[in-house]
C-alpha positions in Angstrom: 4.0 9.5 -7.6 2.0 12.7 -6.8 1.9 11.7 -3.0 5.8 11.9 -2.9 5.8 15.7 -3.0 3.4 16.6 -0.1 5.1 13.7 1.8 8.3 15.7 1.9 6.7 18.9 3.0 3.8 17.8 5.1 1.5 20.1 3.1 0.0 20.5 -0.3 2.6 21.6 -2.9 0.5 22.5 -5.9 1.8 19.5 -7.9 -1.3 17.6 -6.8 -2.7 19.5 -9.8 -1.0 16.8 -11.9 -4.1 14.7 -11.2 -5.7 16.8 -14.0 -4.1 14.2 -16.4 -7.0 11.9 -15.5 -9.3 14.4 -17.1 -7.8 14.1 -20.6 -10.9 12.3 -21.9 -12.6 15.8 -21.7 -10.9 16.6 -25.0 -12.9 13.9 -26.7 -16.1 15.9 -26.2 -14.7 18.3 -28.9 -15.8 16.8 -32.2 -12.7 17.8 -34.2 -10.4 16.3 -31.6 -12.5 13.1 -31.5 -12.1 12.8 -35.3 -8.4 13.5 -35.1 -7.6 10.8 -32.5 -9.6 8.3 -34.5 -7.0 8.5 -37.3 -4.5 5.7 -37.3 -1.3 7.8 -37.1 -2.6 10.0 -34.1 -3.7 6.9 -32.2 -0.3 5.3 -32.9 1.4 8.3 -31.5 -0.7 8.3 -28.3 0.2 4.6 -27.9 3.8 5.3 -28.1 3.5 8.0 -25.5 1.7 5.7 -23.3 4.3 2.9 -23.5 7.1 5.5 -23.3 5.9 6.7 -19.9 7.0 3.4 -18.5 10.6 4.6 -19.0 9.9 7.4 -16.5 11.6 5.2 -13.9 14.9 6.1 -15.6 14.2 9.9 -15.2 17.0 11.7 -13.3 14.5 13.5 -11.0 11.1 13.0 -9.4 9.7 16.1 -11.1 10.7 15.0 -14.5 9.3 11.6 -13.8 5.9 13.1 -12.8 5.8 15.1 -16.1 6.5 12.0 -18.2 3.8 10.1 -16.3 1.2 12.9 -16.8 1.8 12.6 -20.6 1.5 8.8 -20.3 -1.7 8.8 -18.2 -3.3 11.4 -20.4 -2.5 9.5 -23.6 -3.5 6.1 -22.2 -7.0 7.3 -21.2 -7.6 8.8 -24.6 -6.4 5.6 -26.3 -8.7 3.6 -23.9 -11.7 5.6 -24.8 -11.2 5.5 -28.6 -10.6 1.8 -28.7 -13.5 0.9 -26.4 -16.0 3.0 -28.4 -14.9 2.2 -31.9 -14.3 -1.0 -33.9 -16.6 -4.1 -34.3 -18.4 -5.5 -31.4 -16.0 -8.4 -31.1 -12.9 -6.1 -31.2 -14.3 -4.0 -28.3 -15.3 -7.2 -26.5 -11.7 -8.4 -26.7 -10.2 -5.0 -25.7 -12.4 -4.8 -22.7 -11.5 -8.4 -21.5 -7.9 -7.5 -22.2 -8.2 -4.6 -19.8 -9.7 -6.9 -17.1 -7.1 -9.6 -17.6 -4.5 -6.9 -17.3 -5.7 -6.1 -13.8 -5.3 -9.7 -12.8 -1.9 -9.9 -14.5 -0.7 -7.0 -12.3 -2.0 -8.7 -9.2 -0.2 -11.9 -10.0 3.1 -10.0 -10.8 2.9 -8.3 -7.5 2.6 -11.8 -5.8 5.9 -12.7 -7.3 7.5 -9.4 -6.4 6.2 -9.6 -2.8 3.5 -6.9 -3.1 5.6 -4.4 -5.1 4.7 -3.3 -8.7 7.7 -4.5 -10.6 7.4 -1.6 -13.2 8.1 1.1 -10.5 10.4 -0.9 -8.2 13.0 -2.8 -10.2 15.0 -1.2 -13.1 15.5 -4.6 -14.8 11.8 -5.5 -14.6 10.9 -2.0 -15.8 13.1 -2.5 -18.9 11.7 -6.0 -19.6 8.1 -4.8 -19.4 8.9 -1.7 -21.4 10.4 -4.0 -24.2 7.4 -6.3 -24.2 4.9 -3.4 -24.2 6.7 -1.9 -27.1 6.5 -5.1 -29.1 2.8 -5.3 -28.3 2.1 -1.7 -29.2 3.9 -2.0 -32.6 1.8 -5.1 -33.3 -1.4 -3.1 -32.5 -0.2 -0.2 -34.7 0.4 -2.4 -37.6 -2.9 -4.4 -37.3 -5.4 -1.8 -36.3 -7.1 0.1 -39.0 -8.6 3.7 -39.0 -11.0 3.7 -36.1 -13.2 6.4 -37.6 -14.2 4.1 -40.5 -15.4 1.3 -38.3 -17.4 3.7 -36.2 -19.4 5.0 -39.2 -20.5 1.5 -40.1 -22.2 1.2 -36.7 -24.0 4.5 -36.7 -27.4 3.2 -38.0 -27.3 0.3 -35.7 -26.3 2.4 -32.7 -29.3 4.7 -33.2 -31.7 1.7 -32.9 -30.3 0.7 -29.5 -30.3 4.2 -28.0 -33.4 3.8 -25.9 -32.0 0.7 -24.3 -28.7 2.3 -23.3 -27.8 3.1 -19.7 -27.4 6.8 -18.8 -23.8 7.9 -19.6 -23.5 9.9 -16.3 -24.4 6.9 -14.1 -22.3 4.5 -16.2 -19.3 6.8 -15.9 -19.7 7.2 -12.1 -20.1 3.4 -11.6 -16.9 2.7 -13.7 -14.8 5.2 -11.8 -16.1 3.9 -8.4 -15.4 0.3 -9.3 -11.9 1.1 -10.4 -11.2 2.9 -7.1 -12.8 0.1 -5.1 -10.6 -2.5 -6.8 -7.4 -0.5 -6.4 -8.3 0.5 -2.7 -8.9 -3.1 -1.4 -7.9 -5.5 -4.1 -4.9 -3.8 -5.8 -2.8 -6.4 -4.0 -3.8 -9.6 -2.4 -2.4 -8.8 1.0 -4.6 -5.7 1.6 -7.5 -7.6 2.9 -5.3 -9.1 5.7 -4.0 -5.7 6.6 -7.5 -4.4 6.9 -8.4 -7.3 9.3 -5.1 -7.5 11.3 -4.9 -7.5 15.1 -2.4 -8.4 17.7 -0.7 -11.6 18.5 -1.4 -14.5 19.2 -4.6 -14.1 17.2 -3.5 -11.5 14.5 -5.9 -12.8 11.9 -4.9 -14.3 8.5 -1.4 -13.8 7.4 -1.1 -12.1 3.9 0.7 -15.3 2.8 -0.9 -17.7 2.3 -4.4 -16.1 2.8 -3.6 -13.9 -0.2 -4.4 -17.0 -2.3 -8.0 -17.0 -0.9 -8.4 -13.4 -2.1 -7.1 -14.2 -5.5 -9.5 -17.1 -5.8 -12.3 -14.9 -4.6 -11.6 -12.3 -7.3 -11.4 -15.0 -10.1 -14.4 -16.8 -9.0 -16.4 -13.5 -9.1 -15.3 -12.9 -12.6 -16.2 -16.4 -13.6 -19.6 -16.2 -12.1 -20.4 -13.0 -14.1 -20.1 -15.0 -17.3 -22.7 -17.6 -16.2 -26.2 -17.0 -17.6 -27.9 -18.2 -14.3 -25.9 -15.8 -12.1 -28.1 -13.0 -10.6 -25.4 -10.3 -11.0 -27.9 -7.5 -11.3 -30.2 -8.5 -8.5 -30.8 -6.6 -5.4 -29.9 -9.6 -3.3 -26.4 -9.7 -4.8 -25.9 -6.0 -4.1 -27.0 -6.4 -0.5 -24.5 -9.3 -0.2 -21.8 -7.0 -1.5 -22.8 -4.1 0.8 -22.9 -6.4 3.8 -19.5 -7.8 3.1 -18.1 -4.3 2.7 -19.5 -3.4 6.1 -18.1 -6.6 7.5 -14.6 -5.8 6.2 -14.8 -2.4 7.8 -16.2 -3.3 11.2 -15.7 -7.0 12.0 -12.6 -8.4 13.7 -9.8 -10.4 12.2 -11.1 -13.6 10.5 -14.7 -12.4 10.2 -13.4 -9.2 8.4 -11.1 -11.3 6.2 -13.9 -13.6 5.1 -16.1 -10.5 4.4 -13.2 -9.2 2.3 -13.2 -12.4 0.2 -16.9 -12.1 -0.4 -16.5 -8.4 -1.3 -13.7 -9.6 -3.7 -16.3 -12.0 -5.3 -18.8 -9.2 -5.6 -16.3 -6.6 -6.9 -14.9 -8.9 -9.7 -18.4 -10.0 -10.8 -19.2 -6.3 -11.4 -16.4 -5.7 -13.9 -18.0 -7.1 -17.1 -21.4 -5.6 -16.2 -20.1 -2.1 -15.4 -17.8 -2.0 -18.4 -20.7 -3.2 -20.6 -22.9 -0.4 -19.3 -19.9 2.1 -19.9 -19.3 1.3 -23.6 -22.9 0.9 -24.5 -24.0 4.2 -22.9 -24.0 6.1 -26.2 -21.7 8.1 -28.4 -20.3 10.3 -25.7 -17.1 8.6 -24.7 -15.4 11.9 -23.8 -18.1 12.9 -21.2 -18.6 9.3 -20.0 -14.9 8.7 -19.3 -14.4 12.1 -17.9 -17.2 11.5 -15.3 -15.5 8.1 -14.5 -12.1 9.7 -13.9 -13.6 12.6 -11.9 -15.2 10.0 -9.5 -12.0 8.0 -9.4 -9.9 11.0 -8.6 -12.3 12.3 -6.0 -12.4 8.9 -4.3 -8.5 8.8 -4.2 -8.3 12.3 -2.7 -11.1 11.6 -0.2 -9.2 8.3 0.8 -6.0 10.3 1.4 -8.0 13.0 3.3 -9.3 10.3 5.7 -5.8 9.9 7.1 -3.9 13.0 6.1 -6.7 15.3 7.4 -4.3 17.3 9.5 -2.3 18.6 6.5 -5.1 19.3 4.0 -7.9 21.9 3.6 -11.2 20.6 4.8 -9.7 17.6 6.4 -11.8 17.9 9.5 -14.8 16.8 7.4 -13.1 13.7 6.1 -11.3 12.6 9.2 -11.6 8.8 9.6 -14.6 8.7 7.3 -13.8 5.6 5.2 -17.2 4.4 6.0 -18.7 7.3 4.1 -16.4 6.7 1.1 -17.0 2.9 1.1 -20.8 3.5 1.5 -20.9 6.0 -1.4 -18.9 3.7 -3.7 -21.4 0.8 -3.0 -24.5 3.0 -3.5 -23.2 4.2 -6.9 -22.5 0.7 -8.0 -25.9 -0.4 -6.7 -27.7 2.4 -8.7 -25.9 1.2 -11.8 -27.1 -2.3 -11.2 -30.7 -1.1 -10.7 -31.0 1.2 -13.6 -28.6 -0.4 -16.1 -29.6 -3.0 -18.8 -29.9 -6.6 -17.5 -27.7 -8.0 -20.3 -24.2 -9.6 -20.3 -21.2 -7.8 -21.9 -21.2 -10.0 -25.0 -25.0 -9.3 -25.6 -24.5 -5.6 -25.3 -21.7 -5.6 -27.9 -23.0 -8.3 -30.2 -24.1 -7.2 -33.7 -25.7 -9.0 -36.6 -22.3 -9.1 -38.4 -20.6 -10.9 -35.5 -21.6 -14.5 -34.9 -22.3 -15.4 -31.2 -20.0 -18.3 -31.5 -17.0 -16.0 -31.9 -17.8 -14.4 -28.5 -18.1 -17.8 -26.9 -14.9 -19.0 -28.4 -13.0 -15.9 -27.2 -14.5 -16.2 -23.8 -13.3 -19.8 -23.5 -9.6 -18.8 -24.3 -9.8 -15.9 -21.9 -11.0 -18.1 -19.1 -8.1 -20.5 -19.7 -5.6 -17.6 -19.6 -7.2 -16.4 -16.4 -6.9 -19.8 -14.7 -3.3 -19.9 -15.8 -2.7 -16.6 -14.1 -4.3 -18.0 -11.0 -2.0 -21.0 -11.1 1.0 -18.8 -11.5 -0.1 -16.6 -8.6 -0.8 -19.5 -6.2 2.6 -21.0 -7.1 4.3 -17.7 -6.3 2.6 -17.5 -2.9 3.6 -21.2 -2.1 7.2 -20.7 -3.0 7.5 -17.5 -1.1 5.9 -19.1 2.0 8.3 -22.0 2.0 11.3 -19.7 1.6 10.1 -17.5 4.4 9.6 -20.5 6.7 13.2 -21.6 6.1 14.6 -18.2 6.7 12.8 -18.0 10.1 14.3 -21.2 11.1 17.9 -20.1 10.1 17.6 -16.7 11.9 17.2 -18.2 15.4 20.5 -18.3 17.2 21.7 -21.7 18.0 23.0 -20.8 21.5 20.9 -19.0 24.2 21.1 -15.2 23.8 22.0 -13.1 26.8 22.0 -9.8 24.8 19.4 -8.0 22.7 19.7 -5.0 20.3 16.8 -2.8 19.4 16.5 -0.1 16.7 13.9 2.5 15.7 13.6 4.2 12.2 10.9 6.5 10.7 10.6 5.1 7.2 8.5 7.3 5.0 6.8 4.5 3.3 9.7 3.0 1.5 10.7 6.1 -0.6 14.0 7.8 -0.4 14.6 11.5 -0.4 14.7 11.6 -4.2 11.3 9.8 -4.6 12.6 6.3 -5.6 11.9 3.0 -3.9 14.5 2.4 -1.2 13.5 -1.1 0.0 16.6 -3.1 -1.3 19.0 -0.5 0.1 17.1 -0.3 3.4 17.1 -4.1 3.8 20.9 -4.1 3.4 21.3 -1.3 6.0 19.0 -2.9 8.5 20.8 -6.2 8.1 24.1 -4.5 8.7 23.0 -3.1 12.0 22.5 -6.6 13.3 19.5 -5.4 15.3 17.4 -8.2 16.9 14.2 -6.1 17.2 13.4 -3.3 14.8 10.4 -0.9 14.8 9.8 1.1 11.6 7.4 4.0 11.7 5.4 5.5 9.0 5.3 2.1 7.2 1.7 1.5 6.2 1.9 1.8 2.5 -1.2 -0.4 2.0 -3.1 2.6 0.6 -3.8 3.3 -3.2 -2.2 6.7 -3.1 1.1 5.3 -1.6 1.3 2.3 -4.0 -0.5 -0.5 -2.1 2.8 -1.9 -1.0 3.0 -4.3 2.0 6.4 -3.2 3.3 6.1 -5.3 6.5 5.6 -8.5 4.4 8.4 -7.5 2.1 11.0 -6.7 4.7 9.9 -9.7 6.9 10.4 -12.1 4.0 13.6 -10.4 2.9 15.4 -10.4 6.2 13.7 -13.6 7.7 12.2 -11.8 10.7 9.0 -12.3 12.5 6.6 -9.4 12.0 3.8 -7.4 13.4 1.8 -4.9 11.4 -0.4 -2.4 13.1 -2.8 -0.9 13.8 -5.1 -2.0 11.0 -5.1 0.0 7.7 -8.7 0.8 8.4 -7.8 2.6 11.6 -6.3 5.6 9.6 -2.8 5.8 11.0 0.5 5.9 9.1 1.3 2.5 10.6 4.0 0.8 12.7 6.0 -2.2 11.5 7.8 -4.6 14.0 10.6 -7.0 12.7 11.8 -9.4 15.3 14.6 -12.0 15.1 12.8 -13.8 18.0 9.1 -15.1 18.1 6.5 -12.6 19.1 4.5 -14.1 22.1 1.8 -11.5 22.2 1.1 -8.0 21.1 -1.7 -5.4 21.3 -2.4 -2.5 18.9 -3.4 0.8 20.4 -4.9 4.1 19.1 -3.7 6.8 21.4 -5.8 9.8 22.2 -5.8 12.2 19.3 -8.5 14.8 19.7 -6.9 17.5 17.4 -4.3 16.0 15.2 -3.4 12.8 13.2 -4.2 9.4 14.8 -1.2 8.3 16.9 -0.6 4.5 16.9 1.2 2.3 19.4 2.0 -1.4 19.8 2.9 -3.3 23.0 4.7 -6.6 22.5 6.2 -9.5 24.4 9.1 -11.3 22.7 10.6 -14.6 23.6 14.3 -14.2 23.6 15.9 -17.5 24.3 13.1 -18.4 26.8 13.3 -14.9 28.5 10.3 -12.7 27.9 11.0 -9.0 27.2 8.4 -6.4 26.7 8.6 -3.7 24.0 6.4 -0.5 23.6 6.7 1.2 20.3 4.7 4.4 19.3 4.5 7.4 17.0 3.1 10.5 18.6 1.2 13.2 16.8 2.5 16.5 15.6 4.4 18.9 17.8 1.8 21.6 17.1 -0.9 19.5 18.7 0.0 20.1 22.4 -3.1 18.5 23.9 -2.6 15.4 21.8 1.0 15.0 22.9 0.1 15.4 26.5 -2.6 12.8 26.4 -0.5 10.4 24.3 2.4 10.7 26.8 0.1 9.9 29.7 -1.3 6.9 27.8 2.2 5.5 26.9 3.4 6.0 30.5 0.5 3.8 31.7 1.4 1.2 29.2 5.1 1.3 30.3 4.1 1.1 33.9 1.9 -1.9 33.4 4.6 -3.8 31.4 6.9 -6.4 32.9 10.0 -5.6 34.8 12.0 -5.9 31.6 10.8 -3.5 28.9 12.3 -1.5 26.0 10.6 1.7 24.7 11.2 2.8 21.1 9.2 6.0 20.3 8.8 9.0 18.1 7.7 11.6 20.7 7.9 15.0 18.8 9.2 16.7 22.0 12.7 17.7 23.2 14.7 16.0 25.9 13.6 17.2 29.3 10.3 18.4 28.1 6.9 17.8 29.8 6.1 14.7 27.6 9.7 13.4 28.1 9.4 13.7 31.9 6.0 12.0 31.8 7.4 8.9 30.2 10.5 8.8 32.5 8.8 9.6 35.8 5.4 7.9 35.4 6.4 5.1 33.1 9.3 4.2 35.4 11.9 3.9 32.6 15.4 5.3 32.0 16.7 7.2 29.0 19.4 5.2 27.1 21.5 8.4 27.2 20.1 11.4 29.2 23.1 13.5 28.1 22.2 13.4 24.4 20.4 16.7 24.0 20.6 16.8 20.2 17.7 14.4 19.7 14.3 15.7 18.8 11.8 12.9 18.0 13.3 9.5 18.5 14.0 8.0 21.9 15.0 4.8 23.3 14.2 4.0 27.1 14.3 0.9 29.2 13.7 -0.8 32.5 15.1 -4.0 34.0 17.9 -4.4 31.5 21.7 -3.6 31.5 22.5 -1.0 28.8 25.6 -1.9 26.8 25.6 0.6 23.8 23.8 3.3 21.9 24.2 4.6 18.4 22.7 7.2 16.0 23.1 6.0 12.4 22.6 8.3 9.4 19.6 7.6 7.2 22.0 7.7 4.2 19.4 9.6 2.2 17.0 6.6 2.4 14.6 8.5 4.6 14.5 11.9 6.4 15.3 10.5 9.8 18.2 8.6 11.4 18.2 5.2 12.9 18.7 4.9 16.6 19.9 1.7 18.1 20.7 0.3 21.5 22.2 -2.9 23.0 21.2 -4.5 26.3 22.1 -7.5 28.4 19.2 -9.4 29.9 20.1 -9.9 33.6 19.7 -13.4 35.1 18.1 -11.8 38.1 15.8 -9.1 37.1 15.7 -7.7 40.6 19.3 -8.0 41.8 21.5 -6.6 39.1 23.7 -3.5 38.4 23.3 -1.3 35.4 26.2 0.2 33.4 26.8 3.9 34.1 30.0 5.0 32.5 29.8 6.2 28.9 32.9 5.6 26.6 33.3 6.1 22.8 36.8 4.4 22.4 36.1 0.9 21.0 39.4 -0.4 22.5 38.0 0.0 26.0 35.2 -2.5 25.5 34.8 -6.1 24.4 34.5 -6.7 20.7 31.4 -8.8 21.0 29.3 -5.7 22.0 30.7 -3.5 19.2 28.4 -2.0 16.7 29.0 -2.8 13.1 32.4 -1.1 12.2 31.0 -0.5 8.7 28.8 2.3 10.2 31.7 4.0 11.8 33.4 4.4 8.5 30.6 5.3 6.2 27.5 6.3 8.0 28.0 7.7 11.4 29.0 11.3 11.9 29.5 13.3 14.9 27.7 16.6 14.3 24.5 18.4 15.2 22.4 15.6 13.9 24.3 12.3 14.2 26.2 10.8 17.1 29.0 8.3 17.3 28.3 5.0 19.0 28.6 4.9 22.7 29.3 2.0 24.8 28.1 2.1 28.5 30.3 0.4 31.1 30.3 0.1 34.8 32.0 2.8 36.7 
């Protein structure tokens, strides 16, 4: 939610300070406040505020929603600290396992909602989850006693174990780092595939069904952690985890994906151990949880800085340094393994008053529930995969196609101009255009600060299109998505020269359109302020265009005006033609082509779904790519052209406007 505001301005807004909500456990270091929140009625109030923040999706504005979320996050962290540090050993054990199972429940829900978090994406799901959460909260309020009383009973016993406790500073740092690592790479099962992706025909594992392997890796790691023979605290296991992290970061496609699964095994196996160290680190929950959240927030900001370095202070030092971030996280977790107690979670929380059999019985039921979640998750992946395959078969035209339409749209990561999810409305708009080939820029939301949403997978499955995602999330770009009605024969992902500004991506593709191969080049240049970057990027793209086949379509976000140096570089050295060289109102989006017959061109309003319009062009594929005649005359009267090449008339009525920003559809005819 915080990321939405700088996204609109391309600079820090000050609202990033809302991240201070994560530091609310600091208040617990004040003794009177600690005693206050341990009272039943205060804890009940905090729980109600936590659950109430779910209703922030119904807020009338993004700012108000952020305020409600700040209160909810602050309350939830205080409740978490109080309940983890007070109560009997068995109660704390069950609460901690409840937290772990909640992480898995969210992952499974995201499978059924095609990578989206249903709480923040669908009003109906939001209301259902709010209702269930309210019922559960009322049950906790009615059954939980006064936390301060149970804590006093443990005081003498706690003093005896003080010497065996891990250091609160290291325990807190490890917990914050582990939470970040989980959200960064395993917050959704498709993320590993997006880290490992490459071009067709060998793109690496598809998120579905490979996401099932990631889910099984996570569950297996958690199960291993409960086995007495498992060397979860050994140096060998840490080296295995560190090596798998390096493999995910540096190895290609399948090797990186397998490394990601091993890293998932390692990450999940750390949860009981790290949480055990956290809650047994002494009677300083305020300080310990504050340290944890400081590390978590710093990790999140550094992760954002790695890609958004152009727009933030000190970004030059964080530019593309995910290796430093991942290395630091693994080292902190390793230090916690080395210096923490070598005991399991139940042993750390077990007391003389709690028989061991109760821990074992609770563990059995939690394992059963965990495997039930796995079964539900795998079922969801299987059903989605079958549905997607059927849609792909239905989408292919029965008769050979002689015409192709292409569209470009900067998407802003699936959020509309008011800060709400726009995917359902965007899917309807894209479907109404009838475009055969769509490139969507600024589409890599596979990052924790954007929501860990796989927009390519979601739109591909929703529309029944073939997809290409690139470059890899680990390449620190804002991403390019390709949706194609026709099979993608081959593609290659490119990182364009970007010595000064943000990393500019590009994809070259060959698409089989009714047994006719047509090339596409799609790209997103850097910022207008970075003149050297734009010059080098234009040169690189012109070379890609020149080396493409005789029939090629260019769809690009160039950040230069028509007739500018970079525009001429593409036209003259890329050997392509502008879809409409008379349109001087454009600024960033351009459609160019070679070896095709242009039929039409339209600029479609974004309808508040993004900050940029959709541009679309229609072409006829000539039977003879050498001897053919292109259309020259431009007309806007739909009565002068055949209906079969008209644009959707719905756009003429509702979306397209002829003013300084939007242009009515044009049809190009011979003349």
